[in-house]
N, C-alpha and C positions, 0 to 999 in steps of 0.2 A: 552188569555195568559197574564201573568203579571210577572214582575220580583220579586214582593213580593205581594202575594195575599192570606193572611191567613184570610179567611172569618169567623168571629166569630158570629154565628147566634144563638147559644144555640139550643133550640129545634125547632126554626123556620128555618125554613130554611132561427215573426210578419212579415206574409210577411210584414215587416215594411217599412216605407218610405226609410229606410236605414237599411240593416241588420247589427246588432251590434253583432259581433262574440265574443266579450268580453266586460267587463266593462272598455273599453279604447277607446278613440277617438284620431285619429291621427290629432292633430292640432285643432284649434278652427274653427268651421264652422258657417256660417250665421244662425241665429236663424230662425226656420221655424214656421209658424203658426200651432197651434195644430189642428188636425182633428181627429174625432172619428174613421175614417176609418184607419188612420195610427196606432192609439193606439190599436185598437181592431182586427187588421188583424193577423191571425195566422202565427207564425213563422214556416217555414217548414224545415229550415236548422238546423243543430246541434247547440244548444245554448251554449255549453261549448267551450272553446278555447284551442287549443293545447299548448299554452304557460303556461297553468295552471299545466301542467304535465311535468316531474314527480312531484309527490306531494311534494317532498323535495325541489323543486324549485318554488313552487307556489308564485307568487308575490302578494302583497296587491292590491286590486282593486282600480282603479282610482275613486275617489269620490268627489273631490273638483272642483276648477276652471278648465275648459277644459275637464271635465269628461262628460259622457253621461247625467248626471243630470244637467249640466250647460246649460239649454235650456228651452224654454217655451213650448216645444212639446215632452214630454217623450213617451216611448213605454212601454207596459206591460213587455216585455222581459227583459229590463235592470235591473229591480228590482229583478227578479229571478237570473240573472247573478251575480249581486252584492252579493246576499245572499249565493249562493254556493261558489263563489270565496272567500268570507270573511270566511266562514266555513273552507274551505281548507287551507286558510292562517293561521288561529288561531290553526289549528290542525297539521300543517306541522311539522315533526320531525326535531328539530334543537338545542335542549338544552340538555346537558348531565350533570347529577349530578356527582360531583367529588367523588371519593372513600374516605371513612373515614378509617383511619388506627389506629390500636391499637398495640402498641409496646409490644411484649411478648418475653422475652429472647433474646432481641436484634433484633428481626425480626418484620417487619411491616405486621400485619395481617389485611386484609380488613374486615370491619364490614359488608359491603354489596357491591354488584357489581354496576358498572355504569349502568344507565338507560337512554336511549334516550327518551326524553319527547316532547310533542307537545308545540308549542310556547306559548299557553295560560297558561301553567304551569311554564313558565320562569318568575320569579319575576322581572326581568329587563324589561319585555315586558308587563306583565299584573299583576295586584295586586289583591290578594284574599282579600275580605272584607266580613263583615257580612251584614245583611239586613238593617242596619243603616249606611252603608259605614264606619264602624269602622274597624280598622286594625285587621287582623287575625295573631296571633303569630304562626310562623312555628314550626313544630314538627320534630326533627331530624329523618332522615330515611324515612320521608313521603313527598310526593310531593303535597298533598292536605289535608286539615283538614276538617273533616265531622262530624258536630254536629247538623246541621239544618235538621229537619224532617218535617217541617210545611209549605210545599210549594205546596201541592196537592189540596188545596182549601177546604172551608167549615170546617176548623179545622181538616180535615181528615189526617190520616197518611197512606201512601201507602206501601203495603207489597206485596211480590212476591208470585207467585203460587208455593206451595211446590212440586207439581207433576212435575214441569219443570225439577227438578233434583231429580230423584228417589233415588239416593244414599244419598242425604241429607234429603229429605222428611221433610223439615222445612222451613217455610216462613222466609224471610229476609226483613228488613226495607230498604226503599229507602231514601237516604240522598241527600243533595243538597249543592253545593258550588256556590259562586258568585264571579265574576272577573270583574275588570274595567280597562280601559286603563289609562295610566298616563295623557293623554289629558283630559279625563273626570274628573279624580280626581283633577287635577290642576285647571280646570275651576270651579269645585264645591267649592274648597277652596276659590277662588276669589269671587264667588257669595256670599258665606257664610260671608266672611269678609265685603263685601259691604253692605249686609243686616244688619249685626250686628252693623256696625258703622253708619248706616242711610243714606249712600250715594246711596243706591239702595232700592227702596220701595219693600215690600213683594209682592205686585202685580206689575208686570212689563212685558215688552215685550222682555226680554233677552232670548237667546237660547243657548244651548250647541254647541260648535264649531264642524265643520266637523272633523271626526276622533274619536269623542267621542264614546265609545263602552262599552256595558255591556254584560256579558255572565252569564247565569245561567245554571248549569250543574247538571244532576241527576246521582246518583251512587248507587250501591248496592254491597254487599259482593260477591266475586267470588263463594262462597259456594252455591249461588242460581242457579248457571249455571252448567249444566252437562259438564264433562270434554271434551266431543267430540264437544262442541259448544263454548268453551271458546276462541278459536282463532277468533271467529266472533265478539268479543268485544275488545275495547281498554281497557287494564288493567294497573293499577299502584298500588303503595303502598299508602294507605290513613290512616290518623290518625282518627279512627272511635270511636264515643262515644259508650261505651259498655252498656249504659242504666243505669249505676250507677255513671255517672259523670266522668268516667275515659276514657282517650284516649288511644286506643291500635292500633298499626300498623298492618294492614292486607291488603291483596290484594283486590282491588275493581274494578268493571267493570263500564264503562261509558255507560249510557242508552240513554240519550237525552241531547239536548242543545238548549237554546234560544240564538240567535245572534241578538243583538239589537244595531243599529248604526246610527249615523247622517251622511248624505251625503248632498251635495250642494242642497239647496232649500227644504230640508226636515227636519225642526227642530223637527218634531214629532217622529223622528227615523223611520227606517225600522225595523219591528218586524218579524224576521224569526225564524223558528224552525226546528229541526232535531231529528230523532229517529232511533234507531236500528230496522232493519227489523223484528226481531223476538220477539217484545214486545207484540203486540196485533193486532187483526184484526180491520177493519173498519166496521161500521154498514152498512148493506145493507137495504136501505130505501124501496126499491121495495118489498123485501121479508120480511121486518120488523123483521130482526134478525141480530145478529152478530154471526159468526160461524167459527170454526177452527177444522180441522180434527186431529190436533196434539196439544200437550200442548205448550203454549208460556209462556214467563216469567210472564206476568200479566193476562193471560187468560187460564183457564183450558179447555182442549179439549171438544168439544160439541158446544152447541149454547145457546143463551139467547135472550129473547125478552123484549123490554121495557127498562126503564131507570135504573133499580135497580143496574146494574153492575157499574154504574158511579154516584150513588147517595149515599151520606154519611148520615147514620142514626146517628143523634146527640144524640139520647137516648142510643142506643146500642154501640155507638162509634166504628162503623165499617161500611163498605159498606153494602147496603141492601142485595146484593147478592155477596158473596165472590168469588174472583178470576175470575171475568167476566168483566174486564176492557177493553174498546174498544175506538177507535177513533170515535167520533160521526159522522164526515164527513171525507172522504178521502181527504187529502191535504187541509182540512179546507174549502172546496168548498161546499156550501149548496145544498142539494138535497130535493126533495119533495117526497110524498108518492108513486108517480109513478116511482121513480128512476131518473126522469129528473132533470135538473138543475133548481134551484129556481130562480125566476126573482128578481134580486137585483140591486145594484148600479154598479156592476162589470159584464160586459157582459161575458157570457160563451157560448161555451166551450173554448174560446181562452186562458183564464187564466189557466184553468185546463190542457189543452193540452200542454201549454208551460212548466208547471211543470213536466208533464210526459216526455217531450222531454229532459229537462235538467237533470232529474234524470237518465234517460237511458244513456245519453251522458257521464255523469260523472262516473257512475258505470262501463261502458265499458272502461273507460280510466284509472281507478285506479287499482293498483295492491297491495295495502296494506290493513290493517284492516278497513280503513275508507270506503271501498266500501260496507261494510255491514250496512251503515247508509244512510238514505234517507231524502230528503228535504220535509217537510210536509206543506210547504206554508209560506207565509208572508203577512203582511198587512201594508198599508201606506195610505197617504192622497194625493188626487189630488191637487197639488199646482201650476199646470202649469199656467204660465202667471202672477203670483203674485210676487211682490217685497218681500224682506225679512221682511219688516214691515207688509205688508199685510198677509204674511204667519202666523206671530205671532198673529196678530189680529184675523185671522180666528180661530186659535186654542182656543184663549181666548173666542171668541164669542160663539163657539160651545160647549165648556165645555164638559159635559158628553155625548152629542149627537154626538161627533166626530166619533164614531164608528158605527153610524146608517147605516144599510145596505139597506134601502128602496131605490127604484129607484130615482135618482136625488141627492142622498147624495154624499159626497166627499170621503168616504172610498173606498179603492181599494185593489185588491188582494184576498186573502183567507178570506172571510168575517166572517167565524167562526173559525178563526185561533186559534189553541190550541195545546198543547203537552200532550200526553197521560200520561206522568209521572209528569207533573207540573200543569196542569189544570184538573187533573183527575176527580175531583168532581165538577168542575165549567165550564165544557164545554157548559153547558146551565144553565140558571137561573130558568128553568121550572121544575116542579115536575113530568111532563109526556112528553114523546116524541111527543105526539099528539099536544101539545101546542107549539112546535117549529115551527116558521114560520118567514117570512122576518122581522116582527116587533119585534121578540123576540130573534133574533140571538145574540150570545155572542162572543166577541173577545177581543183582547188585550186592545182596546180602551174603552171597557166597564168599565174598572177600571183605565186605564192609560189615564189621560186627564190633561188639564191645571189647574185644581182646586186642591189646596193643602188640607191637612187634616184639616186646620183651615180656609178654604174658602177664601184663597188668590188665585190670578190667574197669571199664567206665563207659557210659554212653558217649562220652566225648571222643572215644577212639573209633566211633563209627566213621569219623572223618580221617582219612589217611593223611590229609594235609596236616591236621593237628598232631597226629602221632609223630610224623616226621619233624614237625616244628619243635616238639618237646625234645626229641632225640638230638636235634641240632643245638638246642639251648643247653643241653647237658654236655656238649663238647664233642659229640660224635661228628666225624667228617661226612661229607656227601656220600662217598663210596661206602663207608661203614653202614650208613643208614640204608643204602640200596641193598647191601648184603643182608641186613636184617629183614628187609621187605621180601627179598628173594627166598630166604629161609622160611619165613612164615607162609609165603604163597605156595612154596613147594609142599609144605605140610598140608595146607588147605586143599591143594590139588589132590593129594593122595586121599585125604579124608572124604572129599567129594566123590572120588572114584570108587571109594569103598562103601558108600552109603548103601 
């Protein structure tokens, strides 16, 4: 997963020591020594908390001092709890667009009706930006502006399965929006100013503060979805690029979301991802196929074997096999050819079962449209017992290997974490599924690490948005920055292939 990963390759390619029923701790407790038994023990009680519901009242998760992360002994469960609670918080309905009126013959005529929107579309809470953290100009009557189509990886453009909506019988393009918290934006401005005036070196140990948040969201036209399934998607009015450079307002459906945030002791961010249930199946490694008995938004009914459904053909400029997109691993948890869990740096089945637990718990507790979305896993780094300086030094030291999944590495969680709508064609760097193993797994950290596009080092460069923001402030053009991205990503591609 990545918040901006346009890979330009041309023709190359618990029962825990303490049950944490929410991301909240009542008071500060003495720090406990980390034990692998505590971290890896399966949580058997429901992982979601009753105070998350109703959804309209979901509180923000505790993530700073005094939170479950303020310890030298974390558990696997708290990262999943933060991920789901943060998603519920950013999607909770609480913002209402005011009616716009047109005065005709002395009467106020509403141009459109009020719409209750989730928190992340409230410009006072979250800011929509482009992939270089530049401001997006709002469009009257639209709650989100959709021009970006280049986030599915390998320069590929993702399009929907036309058979999913027989009435339409036409594929639709998937678009993307990016949103950041004011905390992150303000910190980015300060880091930028300090780098430009020379008071902060380009290579440094600075990190974004707790509460920094980035979201990437995938959308498509409501026309791609049959009428009897539209209630299963969150929809709103988006200003959509019509392919001719014009923005037109139309109803769009939300498909997936990356939720990426900084919590106490985790300057690398937690990288969590969510998808609608009806997008695509997961690959069955034991049976060596992906299969669905019905049409899904990105997968035509039937089956497919091998990588072609998620492999972008740079010559034909389309997927090698059309409308056969799938999640390479369910919940991003790697499997082998026997269907068993791959031996990695993250012990299974604890991590996998905790994801199943919290997904079921939340789904059974929701009564709105968001119950049709599921958590597809998250990834983070084991920083237990390290000081803030040591955490930053670790990220800088590891550079591109921070996402390594081999036993003994520091990556934790879903070690092939990806979103079927945003890493569609980069869920693996391999050209064949038979080459996918513990040494070649791909995840958010495969591209997001402490190295900048110009070979400077800092935890702040874990954010591609910030890296591009700095380059823009230094006077580089949009195209020049994209070329720097492509150069680094080609290098990372080769490094991952040669692991």
